[in-house]
C-alpha positions in Angstrom: 0.0 0.0 0.0 1.4 3.4 -1.0 0.4 6.1 1.5 -0.2 9.6 0.1 -0.6 12.7 2.3 -2.5 15.4 0.5 -3.3 19.1 1.2 -7.0 19.4 0.3 -6.9 23.2 0.5 -4.1 23.8 -2.0 -4.5 25.4 -5.4 -7.0 27.8 -6.9 -10.0 25.5 -6.3 -9.2 23.6 -3.1 -11.2 20.5 -2.1 -13.6 21.0 -5.0 -10.9 19.8 -7.4 -8.3 18.1 -5.1 -10.8 15.5 -3.8 -12.1 14.4 -7.2 -8.5 14.2 -8.4 -7.6 11.9 -5.6 -10.7 9.8 -6.5 -9.4 9.5 -10.1 -6.0 8.4 -8.9 -7.5 5.8 -6.6 -9.5 4.3 -9.5 -6.3 3.7 -11.4 -4.2 2.6 -8.4 -6.4 0.8 -5.8 -3.2 0.2 -3.7 -3.2 3.9 -2.6 -4.4 5.1 0.8 -4.7 8.8 1.6 -4.0 10.9 4.7 -5.9 14.1 4.1 -5.5 17.5 5.7 -8.1 20.2 5.3 -10.8 22.5 6.8 -13.6 20.2 7.9 -16.6 22.4 7.0 -15.3 22.7 3.4 -13.9 19.2 2.8 -16.4 16.8 4.4 -19.4 17.6 2.1 -17.2 17.0 -1.0 -15.5 13.9 0.5 -19.0 12.4 1.2 -19.6 12.3 -2.6 -16.8 9.8 -3.0 -17.5 6.9 -0.6 -14.7 4.7 -2.0 -12.1 7.4 -1.5 -13.4 8.2 1.9 -13.1 4.5 2.9 -9.4 4.6 1.9 -8.6 7.9 3.6 -8.0 9.3 7.0 -9.1 12.9 7.3 -7.5 15.4 9.7 -9.2 18.8 10.5 -6.7 21.7 10.6 -6.7 25.2 12.0 -5.9 27.1 8.8 -4.9 26.9 5.1 -1.9 28.8 3.6 -3.1 31.5 1.1 -1.8 31.4 -2.5 -0.5 35.0 -2.2 1.3 34.6 1.2 5.0 35.2 1.4 7.0 32.1 2.4 8.2 33.7 5.6 4.7 34.7 6.6 3.3 31.3 5.8 6.0 29.6 7.8 5.3 31.8 10.9 1.6 31.6 10.6 1.2 28.0 9.5 3.9 26.0 11.1 2.6 23.0 12.9 -1.1 23.9 12.3 -1.7 24.5 8.6 -2.9 21.9 6.1 0.3 22.4 4.2 2.6 21.9 7.1 0.8 18.8 8.4 0.7 17.3 5.0 4.5 17.5 4.9 4.9 16.5 8.5 3.1 13.2 7.7 6.1 12.2 5.6 8.5 13.1 8.4 6.7 11.0 10.9 6.4 8.1 8.3 2.6 8.3 8.3 2.9 8.8 4.5 5.4 8.0 1.8 5.0 11.2 -0.2 3.2 14.6 0.2 1.1 16.4 -2.4 0.0 20.0 -2.5 -1.2 22.4 -5.1 -0.6 25.3 -2.8 1.8 28.3 -2.7 5.1 27.1 -4.2 7.3 29.3 -2.1 5.5 28.4 1.1 5.6 24.7 0.3 9.4 24.8 -0.4 10.0 26.8 2.8 8.0 24.4 4.9 9.4 21.3 3.3 13.0 22.5 3.9 12.2 23.4 7.5 10.3 20.3 8.3 12.2 17.6 6.3 15.7 19.2 6.0 18.0 18.5 3.0 19.8 15.2 2.5 23.4 14.8 3.5 25.8 16.5 1.0 22.9 18.5 -0.5 23.2 22.3 0.0 20.0 23.2 -1.8 17.0 21.3 -3.1 15.7 21.4 -6.7 12.3 21.3 -8.3 12.2 18.7 -11.2 9.6 18.8 -13.9 8.6 16.0 -16.2 8.8 17.4 -19.7 6.9 16.1 -22.8 9.3 15.6 -25.8 9.1 14.2 -29.3 10.6 11.0 -28.0 8.4 10.7 -24.9 9.3 12.4 -21.6 12.4 13.8 -20.0 13.2 15.5 -16.7 14.3 19.1 -16.3 15.7 20.5 -13.1 15.9 23.0 -11.4 12.8 24.9 -12.5 12.6 27.4 -9.7 14.0 26.4 -6.3 17.7 27.5 -6.6 18.6 30.7 -8.4 22.2 30.9 -9.5 23.4 27.4 -8.6 27.2 26.8 -8.6 29.0 24.0 -10.3 28.8 21.5 -7.4 25.1 22.2 -7.0 24.6 21.5 -10.7 26.5 18.3 -10.3 24.2 17.3 -7.4 21.2 18.2 -9.6 22.5 15.8 -12.3 22.8 13.0 -9.7 19.3 13.6 -8.4 17.8 13.9 -11.9 19.5 10.7 -13.0 18.1 8.8 -10.1 14.6 10.2 -10.9 14.9 9.1 -14.5 15.8 5.6 -13.3 12.9 5.5 -10.8 10.2 6.9 -13.0 11.3 5.9 -16.5 13.1 2.7 -15.7 16.2 3.8 -17.7 19.3 1.9 -16.5 21.8 4.7 -17.4 20.0 8.0 -18.3 21.8 10.6 -20.4 22.4 14.0 -18.7 22.8 17.3 -20.5 23.7 20.7 -19.1 21.5 23.6 -20.5 23.8 26.2 -22.1 23.9 28.9 -24.8 25.7 26.6 -27.2 27.1 23.0 -27.4 30.7 24.1 -27.6 32.8 23.5 -24.5 34.1 27.1 -24.6 30.6 28.7 -24.3 28.6 29.5 -21.3 29.0 30.7 -17.7 32.0 29.5 -15.7 29.7 27.6 -13.3 28.2 25.6 -16.2 31.5 24.9 -17.8 32.9 23.7 -14.5 29.9 21.5 -13.9 30.6 19.9 -17.3 34.1 19.2 -16.2 32.9 17.6 -13.0 30.5 15.4 -14.8 33.1 14.3 -17.3 35.7 13.4 -14.7 33.3 11.8 -12.3 32.7 8.9 -14.6 29.5 7.8 -12.8 28.2 4.3 -13.5 24.5 5.3 -13.0 24.4 8.1 -15.6 26.0 9.1 -19.0 27.1 12.7 -19.5 26.0 13.8 -22.9 27.4 17.3 -22.8 25.9 20.8 -23.3 22.4 21.1 -24.8 20.5 24.1 -26.0 16.9 25.3 -25.5 15.6 23.6 -28.6 16.9 20.2 -27.3 14.2 20.3 -24.5 11.4 19.5 -26.9 13.5 17.1 -29.0 14.2 14.8 -26.1 17.9 14.9 -26.9 18.7 13.7 -23.4 16.8 12.0 -20.6 17.7 14.7 -18.0 18.4 18.4 -18.6 20.2 20.2 -15.8 20.1 24.0 -15.2 19.7 26.5 -12.4 16.3 27.7 -11.2 16.2 31.1 -13.0 16.7 29.8 -16.5 14.8 26.6 -15.7 11.7 28.5 -14.5 11.7 30.8 -17.6 12.0 27.7 -19.9 9.1 26.1 -18.1 6.8 29.1 -18.3 7.8 29.7 -21.9 6.8 26.1 -22.8 3.5 26.4 -21.0 2.7 29.7 -22.7 3.7 28.3 -26.1 1.4 25.3 -25.7 -1.5 27.5 -24.8 -0.7 29.8 -27.7 -0.7 27.0 -30.2 -3.9 25.6 -28.8 -5.6 29.0 -29.3 -4.3 29.3 -32.8 -5.7 25.8 -33.6 -9.1 26.7 -32.1 -9.3 29.9 -34.0 -8.2 28.3 -37.3 -10.7 25.4 -37.0 -13.7 27.7 -36.5 -12.8 30.4 -39.1 -14.7 29.0 -42.1 -17.2 26.3 -42.9 -14.6 24.3 -44.8 -12.3 24.4 -41.8 -15.1 23.2 -39.5 -15.8 20.3 -41.9 -12.0 19.5 -42.0 -11.9 19.5 -38.2 -14.9 17.1 -38.1 -12.9 14.5 -40.2 -9.6 15.1 -38.4 -11.1 15.3 -34.8 -9.3 12.1 -33.7 -5.9 13.6 -34.7 -6.7 16.9 -33.0 -7.8 15.1 -29.8 -4.5 13.3 -29.8 -2.6 16.6 -30.2 -4.7 18.2 -27.4 -3.8 15.3 -25.1 -0.1 15.6 -25.9 -0.2 19.3 -25.2 -2.3 19.1 -22.0 -0.1 20.2 -19.0 -2.2 17.9 -16.7 -0.6 14.9 -18.3 2.7 15.7 -16.6 1.5 17.9 -13.8 3.7 17.8 -10.7 7.0 19.5 -9.8 9.0 17.1 -7.7 11.1 18.5 -4.8 14.4 16.7 -4.8 17.1 16.7 -2.2 14.9 16.5 0.9 14.6 13.8 3.4 11.1 12.8 2.1 9.1 13.1 -1.0 7.1 16.3 -1.8 5.3 17.1 -5.0 3.9 20.5 -6.0 0.9 20.3 -8.3 0.0 23.2 -10.5 -2.2 25.7 -8.7 -4.6 25.9 -11.6 -4.7 22.1 -12.1 -8.1 20.4 -12.8 -9.0 17.0 -11.2 -7.1 15.2 -14.0 -4.0 17.3 -13.2 -4.2 16.5 -9.4 -4.5 12.8 -10.3 -1.4 13.1 -12.5 0.6 14.6 -9.6 -0.6 11.9 -7.3 0.5 9.3 -9.8 4.0 10.8 -10.0 4.1 10.5 -6.2 2.9 6.9 -6.4 5.7 6.0 -8.8 8.3 7.8 -6.7 7.3 5.9 -3.6 6.9 2.5 -5.3 10.3 2.7 -7.1 12.2 4.1 -4.1 13.3 7.4 -5.6 14.7 8.9 -2.4 16.7 5.8 -1.7 18.2 5.9 -5.2 19.2 9.5 -4.7 20.8 8.9 -1.4 22.8 5.9 -2.8 24.0 7.9 -5.8 25.0 10.9 -3.6 26.8 8.6 -1.1 28.8 6.9 -3.8 29.8 10.1 -5.6 30.8 12.0 -2.4 32.7 9.0 -1.1 34.9 9.2 -4.2 35.6 12.9 -3.5 36.9 12.3 0.0 40.7 12.6 0.2 42.4 9.3 1.4 43.2 9.1 5.1 46.3 7.4 6.7 49.1 5.7 4.8 47.3 6.1 1.4 47.5 9.9 1.8 51.2 9.8 1.9 
């Protein structure tokens, strides 16, 4: 049984969307049980509409919910120990749940997760990893917003964590790793990125294959299994991709309704357009994974619908079932053990 703790008050729509999303995930994965945190008067009427979900869930009434516009410091002061978000994360710390899910305020969620769970040994800063649709399937991009201006060692750690995530979720034995850069030539880019490339080349890690530098257009191509960058450029890339997908969708809708002939053409090609819409639907890969913490936390998109919430839960399900955090810890331990200088006679 995979145990999921979930913040019912997170996101733009709260329990009205989060609870139906959990019900969808349960239909697909009957071996899930839920630990739910919410405000009783708002959650119980919705939960009563899903008897199967209610039977597989334990509900906890909380004092307050973190607002979407709260600053992380304010949310931490006001909501520590008592908010739905904090208690959702705390369930992972106390081993009541295997992974935590929230669609709430990203900054507040990261602040609370770092404070409650702490970072893993040898990890200075956590990362947010996104599952990215590509022409070849899916890849992983990190960091997409947690660490602004990462140094070379942090980028190296991101590569290790992203590689472990690809092995856990995609079942790739030796995922390929690329560093996002302004060109593929070794002389291009910031010093931190070039130094990270050197570290990856020289590390010769058994569990991953360093491909080299990749550019922005490689994200959609699926050139590598894992793209590593720092949070500033990663977040811009993520928001640009989301905006472009919506833009193309609007173009298609406008084009298909412009003339009678276009409407007739759409009628005959509806199956193909439905497939395209499904490929471009952000809910298919909804869920930013917080990596580098002593416990699994997933941030679902604040505007996600029920299908999007279900998708985030399914990412958490796969993380827990395939032992993602254990894989990360093992890879970090092996890498940092090699970096330790020899002690005793060997040092001489």
